[in-house]
N, C-alpha and C positions, 0 to 999 in steps of 0.2 A: 440560637440556631435551634432548628426543629428537629423532631425526630426524623430519621429518613424514612422517606417513602419507596414503594419499589418503582423499578423504572422499567416500563415495559417496550420491547422491540415490536411495532406493528407491521414493519416490513421494509422493504428495499428495493432499490431498481437500478439498473445501469444501462449505458449503451453498449453495444458490441466492443469488445476490446480490438484494437486493429495495430498490425505491425505498422512502425513510423513510417512516414512516407508513402503511405498507400491512401486508404479511403479518406483519412482526417488530415491531410498532409495541410489543406488550406483551412483548416479549423484550430482556432486557439482554445484555451483552457475557458475562457467565458462562455463562448460558445457550445462547448461539451457540457460544461455546467450548467448552462440555461436549458439545453435539452434534456438533461437528466432531471433537474429540479424541478420542471415544467411536466415530466412524465411523471414525477411521483406526485405532484399535486393533482394530477388528473387521475391517477390510480386510487388515490384516497380521498377525492372529493374537498379539496382544500382550496379550490378558487375563492378568493377575498377573506380568506382566514388569516387571522393574525397569530401566529405560532410564537414561541417563546423567544426561539433564536435559532438561526441557520449557521451553521460551523461549516465552512469548507476551508481547502487548502491545495497547494500545488507545490511541488518541489522547482519544477523548471519554469519559469513564468517572467515575464516582461514587468518592468516597473510600473506599468499602467494598470496591471493586475495587482496592485498593492492593496484592494480590498475585494478580492474575487467573491467572498462571501455576501458580501452586501451588494454589489452589481450583480450578481446573478438573482439573488433574490428579487430584487427590482423588476426582473423580467421573468420570472418564475410562475406569476399566476397568484402567488400569496398576496396578502395584503401588503402595501408599501411601508406599513409601519412596523413590518417584522424586523428586528434588527439583524445585522450579519457581522461575522466576524471572519477573519482568515487565519488560518494556523499552518506549521508546518515542522514535520519530523521526520525528513526522509519518506521512507517506504512505510513508516507507522503513522503516517499522516492523518488518515480516515479513521484510522482506531484510535487517534487520539482525540480527532473531533468527536466522535462518538462518546468516549470517556469525557469529554468537557461538555456536552450536552446531558449525559447521565448525569453526572454529579450535580450538575443545576437543576434537574429535575428530582433528583433524590434528596436535596435540601429545601425544595420547596420553594427555590427561586423562580421557576418556570415549571409549565405543566407539559409542556410540549416543545418539541425542537426535531431540526433536522441536521444530520451529519453527514458529511460526505467529503469527496476530494476528487482533484481531476489532474491529469498531466498528460503532456506532449513532449515528444522529443522529434517532432516534426517542425513546429512553430516555435523555434528557439532564439533567445536574445543574443545576438552578435555585439560583442564589446570591443570597442577600441582603445588602445593604450592612453595613459594620462597624457601623453604629448600632444596628440591629436585633441583630445577633450579640453585641454587648457587653450588650445590654439584657436578652438571654434567657439570657445566661451569668450575668449579676447574679441574676436571678430562681432560677437553679438553686444559686446558691450561698447565696441567704437561706435563713433558717432556717424563720422562720414562715409560713404562707399568705398574712397579712396583708403580710408585707415581700416576699415573692415577688410579691403582687399591685402592692405600691406600684413595685417595680423594672420591671415591664412598662407600666405605664401613666403614671409620672412624665414629664414633657417629650415624650411620643409625639406622633409627627406622622405624616400617613397617607403622606408621602413615603418614609418609612422601609420601607414594602411594596414600594415598586418593586423587581423582581427583576432580576438580570443573567444572561443566558443564554450558553452557549458561543459564542464568536464565530470566525471565521477568519480576522480580521484581524489585519496584523503589528502586535505591539505597538510597534514603532520607527517604524513610518510611518503606521499608521492604515489601511492600504488593505488591502482583501482579496487574495487570491491573485488573483482574478479581474481586479481593478484593476490589480494588477501585470503580469498577462498582458496586459493592453490595450496598457501600455507597451510591452512587447516587441514586439508584434504591429506597432505603429507603427514603431518602430526598426527592425525587419526587414523591415518594408514585406510583411507577410503578409495575402494578401487574404483576404474573408469568402468567396469562392468557393472557395480552396483549404481553407479550415477546414471549410467544408460538405461539401466532396467527401470529404475524410479521414475525417470522423465518419460519412459514409454509407458508405464502403467499411468502416468498421470493423464496422456493423450487417450488412452484406452477408455479410462474410466469417465473423461469429459465427454468424450463421444457417445457412451452408454448414456449419459445423463441426459445428452441433447436427444438421444434417440427415446427416452422415456418421457420426455416432454417436462424435465425438472426444470429447465431455465425458462419455459414459457412465459411465465408471469413476473420473473426476474430481468428480462433483457426487452428493451424497445428498439425497435430498428431506427438507424439513422444513417443517412447519407446512402440509403439502398444496401445497407450491409445490416443483415439478421442473425449473423452468428460471429462470434470471434474467428478472425481470419487468420489467427497463429495456430489453431486446432488443426493437428493431422492425423485422422485416425487411421491413415494408410501407412504411416511410417512402420518401420521395424527396426528391431535391434541391428540387425545386419547393415542397414544405412546409416544407423549412428555410429555404428563402430568404424565407419570409413572417414568420418570427419578428423580433422587435424585439431591440436590443441589450439584453444583461442587465446589464452593467456601466456602460459609458460610454453613458449614456442621453441626454446632451445636448448633446455636441458635433458630431453627425452623422456621425461616425467610427467608432462603435463597432463593432467585428465580432464580437466574443464573444458568443454566444447560449446559450439553455437548450440546442439541438440540437447546437452544436459544445464544449461545456463537459459534464463530469461531472455527473451529477445527485448529491444527497445520498443517500447509500446505506447500508444495513445489511446486516452478512455477516460471515463468519468462514470463515479457511482455515489449513491446515496442512500440514507435508511432514516425512517422516521421514528423517534422515540415519543414515549408520552408515559403520565402517569395513569393509573388503573382508571381514575375517574374520568381525565379527559378522553381517555380512549372510548369508555364505555358511553357516555355522553353522546358520542358521535356515532356509536354503533361500530366500531371498528376492532376486531378481536387481537389481542395479544398473541404473537407468535413464541415468544419466549421473554425471560426477564434477563437484564444485565445484571450480574449479580457481584462480579470482582474484576479488578484491572491491577496490573502493577508494570511499572516501566522500570529498568536498570541498565546499568553501564559497564563496560569493561575498560581496562588500561589496554587498549589494542597498539598503543605508541610503545609500550615497553614489554612487547609480547605476546599478550593474550590476544585470542582470534578475534578478528574485526567483528564477526556475524554469531557470536557465542553470548551474547548479552541475554536472550530468551532463556538460555540455561540456567542463569541467576536469576531472572525474574519470576520463573514458574514456580520453584520452591519456594520463596518468598510468598507468593500469591496461595500456593496450596496451604502453607502451615496458616495463615491469617483464615483461609476458608475450613481449615479443619478436614482437608481431602488429602488423598494420595494421588500419586500419578495415573492408577488404574481407575479411578472413580469417574471415568466419562464414557459415555457412549460414542461421542464423536471427538477426533483432534484434526484440528485445522492449523496446520503449520506450513505458512508461506515458503514456497518454494523458488526463494531467488535464486538459487542454485541446487541442484540436486545434492551436490556436496554438503550444503549448509545443513539441510535436514538431516542428513544420514551424520554429521558430527555431532549435532546436538542429541540426537537418539542415542549414540554412542556414549556421550558424555554422562548422560543421564543413567547409563547401566555401567558405569565405570566408578568401582569402591574407591579409586584413589583420586577422582576426581571431585567424586560428591563429598567425600571426607575433606581433602587439602583445599579444594576451592569454594565449595559450598557449605562446608562447616556442619555437614549431615553424618548422623552416624552410620547410614547405612546407603546404599544406591537407591537412586529414586526407582529404578528398574525399567522394565520393558512396557511398551505399548503394543496392543494389539493392531497388527498392520491392516488388517480388515477395517477398523475404525478410522483409519488417518486418510484425509483428503478423499472421502469416498466418491466425490464428484468431479474430482482431480483439482488441480490447482495452477497456479500462475507458470509452470512451465509448459502448459496445454493452452490456458486462456489467455496469458500475457499478464503483463505488469507495468500497466501506468502508476509509477511509483506512489502516487498520493491517493489513486483510487483504489488500491489493492484492500485495505482494512475494511472498508464499507462493503466492498464486494463479499468479503469474508464475513462478516456480521450477518449480512443479509442472508447467505447461503446458509450459515449454521441456524439461524432462527427458524428457517424454513423447515430445515431437516428436523428440529427439534418438534415442531409443529406436525409435521406428517407423522414423527413417531408418538407423539402424544403425551410424551414424558421425556426425562433424560436430562442429561447435562453435556455441554461441550466446551472444549479448551481452545483458544486460539493463541496463536504463537508467532510473532513477526519480528524479524531481524531487521536492523535498519542501519543506514551509513553513520558514521560517526561512533562505532561502537555501542549502540543501544538496543534493546529490545523492548518491545510494548506488547502485553499479553492480558489476557481476558478470559473470564468464565461467563457461559451463558445457561441459564437453567429453566426448565418448564416443569 
């Protein structure tokens, strides 16, 4: 094994994120991935270039998308000799693809690579039950037309036509992410007002970022859409307060609403990573360095909060890096739900939680809210599950480039009770 080399983030790009069943209703993951990778190739002059690997991912996908990374690569403009791989870890997918590429570069296995992800909740696979599946397979195996017809109709019941749609419920609990987050909000006593305010601030910060042109070189228009169509610059706290609970609708204590939870979103994003020598040879400046990463999981089946795993991953990563929670210029904390962000921050401030769950001698402490999600985040921009990580990496790398120095923390919660975190430096 060679000594690790530094991993540079050259930059990233994405298509605008859109509420499901709107602009991208008839575009699947492959189409969105091809557009995004093609835009990245155009941005960095990579036509015909063989990079070490392209790693893509999607959470909601058809069986035909079994190797989304490779198929998108073949239509991207990169050399067809570029390998492709498809990975998936729910909402952390494209931070994981970034880690995958970064690790290979660090070890000298490759000198460059592309990481990204795509997701659609418009073009979803609809699956029918096992009885109908077996009936169709039996008909396919039959030799004659008569035998095929018999296989299709014998013992048939209309109940077999009931489809199964992709769901966001946890298989081991039957609860959705929103249901689990409601439990977390109650446990940590997170108020509806605080959730609405965080969501409102996300919209305001995102609108301001568009206004000053921050996203200009990070977003490529697609399907006549030039900006995220989830963003509501004119929303108010008063409007948010009128919405009814989206998950706990019966107890009278529900606090998660459509305004302080991410909407179902379609979109794709990608980032280019490289060794210092590869980037220099092509005249591509490095925006930031990929320095550390950590993944953790919690036992949500037996009572831990489903989306609390980043609270575990971050202190482990900080210990290895020799840093404190306050040693950062920017914090990019994925806003799956406003309540999740607030629970995470409160846990790091809790002496009891940090001692008894994290095994720390003292609380991690507070962060400066002025440094968190400074351009808004998922509540305002949207959350195509597998695209969020690369969006955040590209955003943070540009922030560090603009500042000229500094350090940024990424924290992403995922379904399945996991968390994916990273540190970028410049």
